[in-house]
N, C-alpha and C positions, 0 to 999 in steps of 0.2 A: 425447711426448703430442701435441704440435702436428702432428707428421708423421702420426700415426694419425688425428687429426681431419681433416686435409687429405685423406687418402685416402678417409675415410668420406664427406666432402662430394662429392668427385669421383665416387665410386661411386653416391651418391644421385642426383647430377645425371644421370649416364649412364642410370640406371634410369628416371628421370622422362622423359628424352628418348625412351627406347625405348618407353615407354608412350604417347608423343604420337602415334605412328603404328605400324601393324603390327597384330598380332592380340592382343587384350587382353580377357579375361573374356567371350569369346564374341562380341566386336565387332571387326570388321576396320576399322581406322582408316587412311585414306589421305589424302594431301596433294595439293591441286590448286593449281598455280601459274597465275595468270591476269594479263593485262595490260589488263583492262577498267577504265576510269575513268568518272567522271561518271555519266550515265544508264545506260550499258552496265554499269558496275561495280555500280551499285545493283541492276540487274536480275539480274546474275550471282550476287550474294550472296543475293538472294531465291530464285533457282532452287536454289542449294545447300542453303539451309534447307529448302525444300520437299522436296528429295530426301531429306535426313536425316529429315524428319518422316514420310515416306511409304515409298518403296522402301527407304530405308536402315533405317528402323525394322523393316520386315518382314523384310529379309534380313540384319540385323545388320551394317550398314555405317555408318560415320560419316566424313564428308568435312570436312576443314579447308581452307578456301579462303584462299590467301595471295597478296596482290597483290605483283607483282614489278617494277612500273614498266613502262616501255615494252617493246615487243617486242624491241628491240635489247638492252635491259638484261637481260631474261629469257634471251635466247639467249646473251648473253655469260656469264651465270652458269652456264648449262647447259654451254657449251663449256669453261669452267674446271674444272668438276667432272668432265667426261668426260676432259679432258686429264690431270687428277690421279688418275684412276681412283677418285675418291671417290664411288662409285655410291650409297652408302647415303644421301647427302644430296640425291639427285635426287628429284623428286616422283613420284607415281604417275601423274598426269595433268597435262598442260601445254598451255597455249594457245600455239601456235607459228605464226609467220609464215614467209614464203617464205625469208627469210635464214637460217633454221635448218634447212632441209630436208636439205641434204647432210650436215651434221654429225650430225643425228639418225639418218639412215639408216645411217651407219657405226658407230653405237654398239652395242656388244655387248649392252647391256641394253635396247635398244629392243624394245617389244612392239607391233608395227605393227598397224594395223587389218586388214591382209590376214591376219596370223596369227590375229587375233581372229575374223574371219569363218570361217577354216578350223577353228578350235576350236569355233565355234558355228554349225553349218550351217543352223540354223533362222533365224538373223539374216541379213537380205538387204540389199543396197546399191542395189537397183534403184529405190527411191523417191527417190533423190537426183537433182538436176539433173546430167546427165552432165558439163557444163562445170565445175560447182562441185566435183564429186567428182574429176574428172580433174586439177584444179589441184594436188591433194595426192598425185598418183601420180608417182613418180620411178623411172625405169628399170624400169617395169612393176610396181613395188611400191606398194600403197596404204598410204601412211605413216599417215595419220590421216583423220578425218572432218571435213568442213567445218562450222564453227560460226558464225563471224562473217564471212559472205560479202558481199563488196562488189565494185563495179566502178566505173570512172571514167566520169562523164557530163559534160555541159556545163551549167553554171549560167549564166543570163543574167538581166538586169534586164528583165522583161517589161513594166514600166511605161514604159520608154523605147523598147525595140525591139519593133516590130510582129510580127516573125516570129523564130523560133528559128534561129540560124545553124547550117547543116548541114555546110559545108565551109570550107576556108581562104578560098576565094574569097568566100563569104558574109561572113566576118569583114572581109575587105578592102573589100567593098562598103559596110560600115557607115561607114567613113571617107569614102567618096565620096558617100553619099546622106543621111547624118544630120548635122545641125548640132550637133557635139559641143562643149560648153562647155569653156573653159579649165579645166585641173585635172582633167578627166575623161579616163580612158584606156579604150581599147576592150578590149584583150586583152594580158595579161602572162604570159609563160611562158618557161621554159628547159627543153628536153627532158631527161629523165633516162632510166634504164633502162626502167621500166614504161611511160612515155609513148612512147618509141621503139618498144617492143614492140607497142604498140597500132597505131601508124601504119605500121610495117613489116608487121604482120600484116594490116592492112586492104588492103595492096597485094599480099597473097598470099605474103609472105616470112616468114623467121624471122631474128632478129637474130644468133643463133649456131646452130651445127649441133647435131645431136642433138635436133631439134624444140625449140629454145630450151633445151637442156640437160635436158629432161624425160624423154627416152627413152635418152639416153646422155650421158656427160660431155662438156661443151662444150670444143672444142679450137680453134675459129677462128670468125671472122665468117662468116655464111652469107648476108649481104644485099649482098654486093659483086657477084658474078658475075651475079646475076639482075636487077640494076639497081634494086632497091627502095630501097636507101639513097640512091643518087644522086637518084632521083625525089623522095624525101622532102626532101632537102637543097635541091633546086631550088625546090620549092614553099614551103619554109620561108623561104628568102631572098626569094622574091617577096612573101610575106606581110609580111615586115619592111619591104621597100621600098615597100609600099603605105601605110605609116604607121600601120597598124592594130595592129601588134605591138610591144609594149615588151619589150626583151630583159632580162628579170629574172623571177624566180619571183613568181607572183601571191600576194597577201596576202588572206586572207579578210576581214580588217578593212577593207581598201579596198573590197572587193566589198559588204560589209554596209553600209558608209557611203554607197554609191552612187558612189564615185569610180572604180570599175572596172565595166565593163558586162558582160564575159564572162569566165568562169573555168572551168577544168576542175577536177574534184574528185571525191572518193569519195562514193558514195551514203550512206555511213555518217554523213555530216555534215548530212543533210537536216534532221533535227529541230533540230540546233544552229543551222543557218542561219535557219530559220524563227523560232526564238526570238529570235535576235539582230537580225534585220531588224525584227521587231515590227510588221509591217504598214505600214512606211514605203514599201515598194514591193512589187510582185508578183514573187515568185520564180518564174522559169521554169526548167524542166529539159528538156533535149533529149538525144538520143543523143550519145555521144562524137563530137566533131568529126572529120570525115573529111578526108583529104588532098585529095581531088578527087571529082568526080561518079562516076568509075569505081571508086573504092575501095569495098570492101564495108563494111557496118555491123559494129559490134561493138567490144569492148574486152576485154582479158584480165581474168580473175578475180583478185581480191586479197582481203585480209582475213586470216583465220587459221583454223587447224584445231585439233583436239584430238588430241594424241598421248599414248602411254602408255609407261611404263617397267615392266619386270618385276622386282619385288623378291621376290615369292613367288607361288605359284599362287593363294592366297586373295586377295592384294592385286590381282593382275592381273584376277581375276574381278570384284572390287569396282570397279576402274577402268573396266572395260568396261561395267558397269551405269551408272556415272555418265556415260560418253561417250554411251551410247545415250539416256539421259534428256535430256541437254543438246542432242542433235541430233534429238530427237523433234519431230513436227509441231507440237504445241501450244506447246512452248517456242520453236521456231524462228519461228513466226508471231508470238508475243507479243514476242520480242526484236526482230524486224524492225519491228514496228509502233511500238515505243518509240524506235527509234534511226535507222532509215533503212537498216540492213543489209537484205540480200535473204534471204528464206527459202531455205534450201538444199535443202529437201525439196519434191517435187511436191505431196504431200498437204497441206503447210502452207498452200498458197495457198487451200485451201478452208476453212480455219479461220475462224470468225466474226470474230475480232479483226482479221484481215488484210482480210477482205472489207469490214468496216465502215470500216476506215481508207481503203482505196483508193476506196471509194464517196464518202467525205467529202472526201478530199484525193487526187485522181488522180495528183498529181506523185510520190507514193510508189511508184507502179507503174512509173516510168521505168526503174529499175535492173533490175527483173524482165523487162520487155519487151526490154531490151537483152541480158539473159542468154539469152533464147530466140533472139535473132538471131545470137549469137556462135558461130561454128563451133568444134567441139571442138579443131580443129587450132591455134587461136589460143591459145598458152600464154604464161604469164609466163616471164621469163628466169631460169634458175638457173645461176649460174656460181660458181666458187670464190672469185675475188677480187671479191666482190659490191660492197663499198664503193668500191674503186678504180675499178671498171667504171662505177659510177653517176656518180661525179664527173668521170671522164674524158669521158663522153658530154656532160655539162653543159658542161664547159670547152671542148671542141673545137667543139661546135655554136654556143656563144656567141661564140667567137673568130671564126667565119665572119662574124658580123655586125659585131662591134666592129672587127675588123682588115680588113674588106672582102675576105675571101678568096673565091675562087670555090667553088662546090659541088664541083668536081673536086679542087681543092687540099685541101678539107676531108675529102673521101672518103679521099684518100691518107693524111692525118694520122690519121684515125680508124682506118683499117686498121692502120697501124703501131703506134699506141698500144694499141689494144684487143687485137689479136693478141699484142702483146708481153706484156700482162698475163696473158693465158691461157697463153702459153708458159712464162712464169716460174713461174706457179702450178703447172702440171702438172709441171715439172721439180722443184720443191721438194716436191711432194706425190705424185709418181708411185710 
């Protein structure tokens, strides 16, 4: 009797879970994994409710939004399910950052934006900013559509500094021309993969081959022979020797408190920084700091996109409706105005909520202005051993300063370590 009861409970649970998503009583139920928290999370939950109450009600779609923690947490769960071939537990739509691009693309159940556009020829992609859209294109395949689009800019204390620093030399000049109090630091930073991609890109190069891994699988460093890595290392060491650079990662707490004058960071933190500063000083925002006067302006795109998984035709159709809604001009403008992210659509810039914001607070336009200056060729780095690559860059560049290595010695070490990581990854996954 107990065994029969146990079987009944298990079957009932399975049936209830099956009804949680899928097709049920004329309603297609889909699951949306997201990694948005605080203001962004509140907004995303609001958009999902609005979708369910409008388009969803009209088309018989119901979306369940599920917070999955950080991007790395969500990607880790996706990777585990894909490795175990436990496809039924994957969501229908997922907010994905750059670290998950390669694994998603190789998934047999991926329903890419490119496939969706082919299935829906009336839907077009030409209203997206090309740089934002291109960030989610891998090996010529449009994986997803940009949702939370951001870029790295320079934040500075405009109550202390008369002008925005534009280059490394400008930051060095702060130490020479300003009377900096004890306990105040000018600039703290340890380069990592995305920062190095920005500075190498400004100099006209790519960190790795395959257009930073966006057009073909990265196999080696691409910034050695063209001299861009050495040029960056020389300028970085000169900045450190000027006394204006502290060799550690910047803390937004230090910047907000006024103990740090210059910091690079994502445009997605603008609203948060303004709230935390609370009017104690004027927040300045400038384009991402350039290596030198000859370097071009711009910084790679970051943030996240929306990707889909194909569980059934009906659920794929429902997923595409949700993706189109979340990347629509009104939603993109509203989301950007609330957070500091950049509207990913050209038409979103004309939405009243965005126009009103940048009229009252022009600093919110800094990211969008930089996006328009960034060439499409400046791509973020996509490599297999992403985490090891990230920390190796940090460690080797930091060691140049702490161990007083020459830029040439550091170049040799970075070439050996980073190429080694790529070679081992390709051998293990070839």
